[in-house]
C-alpha positions as CSV (number, residue, x, y, z in Angstrom):
1,X,-4.2,0.9,-57.6
2,X,-6.3,2.5,-54.9
3,X,-4.4,4.9,-52.6
4,X,-5.5,4.4,-49.0
5,X,-5.0,6.8,-46.2
6,X,-5.1,5.2,-42.8
7,X,-5.4,6.7,-39.3
8,X,-4.4,4.9,-36.1
9,X,-5.8,6.4,-32.9
10,X,-3.9,5.5,-29.7
11,X,-3.2,8.3,-27.2
12,X,-1.4,6.4,-24.4
13,X,0.1,4.7,-22.5
14,X,3.7,3.7,-23.1
15,X,3.2,-0.1,-23.1
16,X,0.0,0.2,-25.2
17,X,1.6,2.4,-27.8
18,X,4.5,0.0,-28.1
19,X,2.2,-3.0,-28.6
20,X,0.0,-1.1,-31.0
21,X,3.1,-0.3,-33.1
22,X,3.0,-4.0,-34.1
23,X,0.2,-3.3,-36.5
24,X,2.0,-0.7,-38.6
25,X,4.0,-3.1,-40.8
26,X,0.9,-5.3,-41.3
27,X,-1.2,-2.3,-42.4
28,X,1.6,-1.4,-44.8
29,X,1.6,-4.9,-46.2
30,X,-2.2,-5.0,-46.6
31,X,-2.3,-1.5,-48.3
32,X,0.9,-1.3,-50.2
33,X,0.1,2.2,-51.4
34,X,-1.2,3.5,-48.1
35,X,-0.4,6.7,-46.3
36,X,-0.3,6.0,-42.6
37,X,-1.1,8.6,-39.8
38,X,-1.2,8.2,-36.1
39,X,-2.8,10.5,-33.4
40,X,-1.4,10.3,-29.9
41,X,-0.7,12.3,-26.8
42,X,2.0,14.9,-27.1
43,X,4.2,13.3,-24.5
44,X,4.3,10.1,-26.6
45,X,4.9,11.8,-29.9
46,X,8.6,10.9,-30.2
47,X,7.8,7.3,-29.3
48,X,5.3,7.0,-32.2
49,X,7.8,8.8,-34.5
50,X,10.2,5.9,-34.1
51,X,7.9,3.9,-36.5
52,X,9.4,4.3,-39.9
53,X,6.1,3.2,-41.5
54,X,4.2,6.2,-40.0
55,X,4.1,9.2,-42.4
56,X,2.6,11.7,-40.0
57,X,2.1,11.9,-36.2
58,X,-0.7,14.1,-34.8
59,X,-0.1,15.1,-31.2
60,X,-2.7,16.2,-28.7
61,X,-1.5,18.3,-25.8
62,X,-3.4,17.5,-22.7
63,X,-3.1,21.1,-21.6
64,X,-5.2,22.2,-24.7
65,X,-8.3,20.7,-23.1
66,X,-11.5,20.1,-24.9
67,X,-11.0,22.9,-27.4
68,X,-7.7,21.4,-28.4
69,X,-9.4,18.1,-29.1
70,X,-12.1,19.7,-31.2
71,X,-9.5,21.6,-33.2
72,X,-7.6,18.4,-33.8
73,X,-10.8,16.6,-34.8
74,X,-11.5,19.3,-37.4
75,X,-8.0,19.0,-38.8
76,X,-8.2,15.3,-39.0
77,X,-11.6,15.5,-40.8
78,X,-10.0,17.5,-43.6
79,X,-7.5,14.6,-44.2
80,X,-10.2,12.4,-45.8
81,X,-9.0,9.1,-44.4
82,X,-10.1,6.0,-46.1
83,X,-9.5,3.8,-43.0
84,X,-9.6,4.6,-39.3
85,X,-8.4,2.2,-36.6
86,X,-9.5,3.3,-33.1
87,X,-7.0,1.4,-31.0
88,X,-7.9,3.3,-27.8
89,X,-11.7,3.3,-27.6
90,X,-12.1,6.0,-25.0
91,X,-14.0,9.3,-24.8
92,X,-11.4,11.3,-26.7
93,X,-11.2,8.7,-29.5
94,X,-15.0,8.6,-29.8
95,X,-15.2,12.3,-30.2
96,X,-12.7,12.2,-33.0
97,X,-14.7,9.4,-34.7
98,X,-17.9,11.6,-34.5
99,X,-16.1,14.2,-36.6
100,X,-14.4,11.7,-38.9
101,X,-17.7,9.7,-39.6
102,X,-19.6,12.9,-40.3
103,X,-17.3,13.6,-43.3
104,X,-18.4,13.3,-46.9
105,X,-15.6,10.7,-47.3
106,X,-16.7,8.0,-44.9
107,X,-13.7,5.9,-43.8
108,X,-13.9,2.2,-43.0
109,X,-13.7,2.0,-39.3
110,X,-12.5,-0.7,-36.9
111,X,-12.3,-0.4,-33.1
112,X,-10.3,-2.4,-30.6
113,X,-12.8,-3.7,-28.0
114,X,-12.0,-3.2,-24.3
115,X,-14.3,-6.1,-23.4
116,X,-15.7,-4.3,-20.4
117,X,-18.1,-7.0,-19.5
118,X,-15.3,-9.6,-19.5
119,X,-13.3,-7.3,-17.2
120,X,-16.2,-7.0,-14.8
121,X,-16.7,-10.7,-14.7
122,X,-12.9,-11.3,-14.1
123,X,-12.2,-8.6,-11.6
124,X,-15.5,-8.5,-9.7
125,X,-16.6,-12.2,-9.9
126,X,-13.4,-14.1,-10.7
127,X,-14.9,-15.5,-13.9
128,X,-12.2,-15.4,-16.7
129,X,-13.6,-15.3,-20.2
130,X,-10.4,-13.8,-21.7
131,X,-7.9,-15.9,-23.8
132,X,-5.3,-17.6,-21.6
133,X,-2.8,-16.1,-21.7
134,X,-4.2,-12.7,-22.9
135,X,-1.6,-11.4,-25.3
136,X,-1.8,-7.7,-25.8
137,X,-0.3,-7.6,-29.3
138,X,-2.8,-10.2,-30.5
139,X,-5.7,-8.0,-29.2
140,X,-4.4,-5.1,-31.4
141,X,-4.2,-7.4,-34.4
142,X,-7.6,-8.9,-34.0
143,X,-9.8,-5.9,-35.2
144,X,-7.7,-5.7,-38.4
145,X,-9.2,-9.0,-39.7
146,X,-12.1,-6.9,-40.9
147,X,-9.7,-5.2,-43.4
148,X,-8.7,-8.6,-44.7
149,X,-5.5,-10.7,-44.8
150,X,-4.4,-9.9,-41.3
151,X,-4.4,-12.9,-39.0
152,X,-4.3,-12.9,-35.3
153,X,-1.2,-15.1,-35.3
154,X,0.8,-13.0,-37.7
155,X,2.7,-10.3,-35.7
156,X,5.6,-8.4,-37.3
157,X,8.6,-6.9,-35.6
158,X,8.4,-3.1,-35.6
159,X,10.6,-1.0,-37.7
160,X,12.0,1.7,-35.5
161,X,14.6,4.3,-36.4
162,X,16.6,5.8,-33.6
163,X,18.5,9.1,-34.1
164,X,22.2,9.1,-34.6
165,X,22.6,11.0,-31.3
166,X,20.7,8.3,-29.5
167,X,22.7,5.5,-31.1
168,X,26.0,7.2,-30.3
169,X,25.0,7.9,-26.7
170,X,23.9,4.3,-26.0
171,X,26.9,2.7,-27.8
172,X,29.3,4.9,-25.8
173,X,27.5,4.1,-22.6
174,X,27.7,0.4,-23.1
175,X,31.4,0.6,-23.9
176,X,32.0,2.6,-20.7
177,X,30.0,0.1,-18.6
178,X,29.9,-3.4,-20.0
179,X,32.9,-3.1,-22.3
180,X,32.9,-6.1,-24.6
181,X,30.6,-8.1,-22.3
182,X,27.0,-8.9,-23.0
183,X,24.8,-6.7,-20.8
184,X,21.6,-7.8,-19.0
185,X,19.0,-5.0,-18.6
186,X,17.1,-5.1,-15.4
187,X,13.7,-3.3,-15.1
188,X,12.8,-3.5,-11.4
189,X,10.3,-0.7,-11.3
190,X,6.7,-0.6,-12.5
191,X,3.9,2.0,-12.3
192,X,2.1,0.0,-9.5
193,X,4.0,-1.8,-6.7
194,X,1.9,-5.0,-6.7
195,X,3.3,-6.1,-10.0
196,X,7.0,-5.4,-9.1
197,X,9.3,-8.3,-8.3
198,X,10.6,-7.9,-4.7
199,X,13.7,-5.8,-4.4
200,X,15.5,-8.5,-2.4
201,X,14.9,-10.9,-5.2
202,X,16.7,-8.6,-7.6
203,X,19.6,-8.3,-5.2
204,X,19.9,-12.1,-4.9
205,X,19.7,-12.5,-8.7
206,X,22.7,-10.2,-9.1
207,X,24.7,-12.1,-6.5
208,X,23.8,-15.4,-8.1
209,X,25.2,-14.2,-11.5
210,X,28.6,-12.9,-10.5
211,X,30.0,-13.2,-14.0
212,X,27.4,-10.9,-15.6
213,X,27.1,-7.2,-16.0
214,X,23.9,-5.4,-15.6
215,X,22.3,-2.0,-16.4
216,X,19.3,-0.9,-14.3
217,X,16.6,1.0,-16.0
218,X,13.9,3.1,-14.4
219,X,12.7,6.6,-13.7
220,X,14.0,9.5,-11.6
221,X,11.6,8.5,-8.8
222,X,13.0,5.0,-8.6
223,X,15.7,5.8,-6.0
224,X,15.8,2.2,-4.8
225,X,17.6,1.2,-8.0
226,X,20.8,2.5,-6.5
227,X,20.6,-0.3,-3.9
228,X,21.2,-2.7,-6.8
229,X,24.2,-0.8,-8.1
230,X,25.7,-0.7,-4.6
231,X,25.9,-4.5,-4.6
232,X,28.8,-4.4,-7.1
233,X,29.5,-1.0,-8.8
234,X,32.0,-2.6,-11.1
235,X,29.4,-4.6,-12.9
236,X,26.0,-3.1,-12.0
237,X,25.2,0.3,-13.4
238,X,22.3,2.4,-12.3
239,X,20.8,4.3,-15.2
240,X,17.4,5.0,-13.6
241,X,16.5,8.6,-14.4
242,X,19.5,9.1,-16.5
243,X,18.1,8.1,-19.9
244,X,15.1,9.4,-21.8
245,X,12.3,7.0,-22.7
246,X,13.6,6.7,-26.3
247,X,17.2,6.1,-25.1
248,X,15.9,3.4,-22.7
249,X,14.2,1.7,-25.6
250,X,17.4,1.7,-27.6
251,X,19.4,0.3,-24.7
252,X,16.8,-2.6,-24.5
253,X,17.5,-3.2,-28.2
254,X,21.2,-3.5,-27.5
255,X,20.9,-5.8,-24.5
256,X,21.7,-9.5,-24.6
257,X,18.7,-10.1,-22.2
258,X,16.0,-8.0,-20.5
259,X,14.5,-9.1,-17.2
260,X,11.3,-7.3,-16.3
261,X,7.8,-7.6,-14.9
262,X,4.8,-6.4,-16.8
263,X,6.3,-3.0,-18.0
264,X,6.5,-1.0,-21.2
265,X,10.1,-1.9,-21.6
266,X,9.2,-5.6,-21.6
267,X,6.9,-4.9,-24.5
268,X,9.7,-3.0,-26.2
269,X,11.8,-6.2,-26.1
270,X,8.8,-8.1,-27.4
271,X,8.3,-5.9,-30.6
272,X,12.1,-5.5,-31.2
273,X,12.9,-9.2,-31.1
274,X,15.1,-9.0,-28.0
275,X,15.5,-12.0,-25.6
276,X,13.7,-11.4,-22.3
277,X,12.4,-13.0,-19.1
278,X,8.9,-11.9,-18.3
279,X,8.1,-12.0,-14.5
280,X,4.3,-12.2,-14.6
281,X,2.3,-11.9,-11.4
282,X,-1.1,-10.3,-10.7
283,X,-1.8,-8.5,-14.0
284,X,-4.1,-9.9,-16.7
285,X,-3.0,-8.3,-19.9
286,X,0.8,-8.1,-20.0
287,X,1.7,-11.3,-21.7
288,X,4.1,-11.2,-24.7
289,X,4.0,-12.9,-28.1
290,X,7.6,-13.3,-29.1
291,X,9.2,-16.8,-29.0
292,X,12.3,-15.1,-27.7
293,X,10.7,-14.3,-24.4
294,X,10.2,-16.8,-21.6
295,X,7.4,-16.1,-19.1
296,X,8.1,-16.9,-15.5
297,X,5.0,-17.3,-13.4
298,X,3.4,-19.4,-10.6
299,X,0.0,-21.1,-10.7
300,X,-2.3,-19.5,-8.1
301,X,-6.1,-19.5,-8.3
302,X,-6.2,-15.7,-7.5
303,X,-4.3,-14.8,-10.7
304,X,-4.9,-12.6,-12.4
305,X,-6.4,-10.1,-10.0
306,X,-5.8,-6.7,-11.5
307,X,-5.6,-5.0,-14.9
308,X,-2.4,-3.1,-14.3
309,X,-1.3,-3.6,-10.7
310,X,-3.8,-1.5,-8.8
311,X,-5.7,-3.0,-6.0
312,X,-5.0,-5.2,-3.0
313,X,-3.4,-8.6,-2.7
314,X,-5.7,-11.3,-1.3
315,X,-2.9,-13.6,-0.1
316,X,-1.6,-13.7,3.5
317,X,1.9,-13.3,1.9
318,X,1.8,-10.0,0.0
319,X,2.6,-10.5,-3.7
320,X,2.8,-14.3,-3.3
321,X,2.6,-14.7,-7.1
322,X,5.8,-12.6,-7.4
323,X,7.5,-13.8,-4.3
324,X,7.3,-17.4,-5.4
325,X,9.2,-16.6,-8.6
326,X,12.6,-17.3,-7.1
327,X,15.9,-15.6,-7.9
328,X,17.4,-19.1,-8.5
329,X,14.9,-20.0,-11.1
330,X,15.2,-16.7,-12.9
331,X,19.1,-16.9,-12.8
332,X,18.9,-20.5,-14.3
333,X,16.6,-19.3,-17.1
334,X,18.8,-16.3,-17.8
335,X,21.9,-18.4,-18.2
336,X,20.1,-20.8,-20.5
337,X,18.8,-18.0,-22.7
338,X,22.1,-16.1,-23.0
339,X,23.8,-19.4,-24.0
340,X,21.4,-20.1,-26.8
């Protein structure tokens, strides 16, 4: 049987790497004797290493500059890959492909399209030629059809292995906070403000669900998360800035429910098979694929208006698409999902 050696190229970002992880098991199934490598940015190296199906992770340090990229390209060229999946399709990945395709052992190459003309039509002229909804994971699966037996509608849950230290820390943390109760993970932050659910909505949600315990996830800069914990410190626990990215992923896995806008942690819930409520507003590409996730959204002609939350809101009420997702409707959906 032919031994294949496959390379995935995806440098960043958090959410995209999580979604791209969904192809690992499918590639493994397609090439049962394959050796699978992944090249990524150094700050996401540990995230990629969670994938048990990845044999080796190649990490590019941004500080190494162009010379570091060329050195990495030369090292990858010596690996003699039989298949290369460019899941990033940017300048760095194109430079790597120039070296890989100039090798004596020419790999079979597939590239994930960024559909730049469709993006121009959508964001400049309000003409949407993307699938509705646009599901990120499906877009990562689509190019692999060229390698055969990989269908767009056949996603697989990722197989992630967390360290014993991470497992112990999160288990102890949940015992100290939620006890035996099922915990709901709240993700109120996002890289861009326009796709965040309003803070007052989060506060009302917590008050509407007085019987539930919550953990709040975010970064060190998300100081507003403390306002949620202050509502009821006995059942709302602010972990923003207190967990690493990997630890936050594992806490998502342990949660009874995740409530989030279009964020990387929402996509973690998607690929790990965790129940979630997705609060979708202005962004175009953050829809999930799991049947365990319910999408909350309002129908406005201006949606979607942005790729990732950057830009300006055209409505007289700022973030109308998020404002009109009411705390009452989210609370009702959360209760229903937890009871299932």
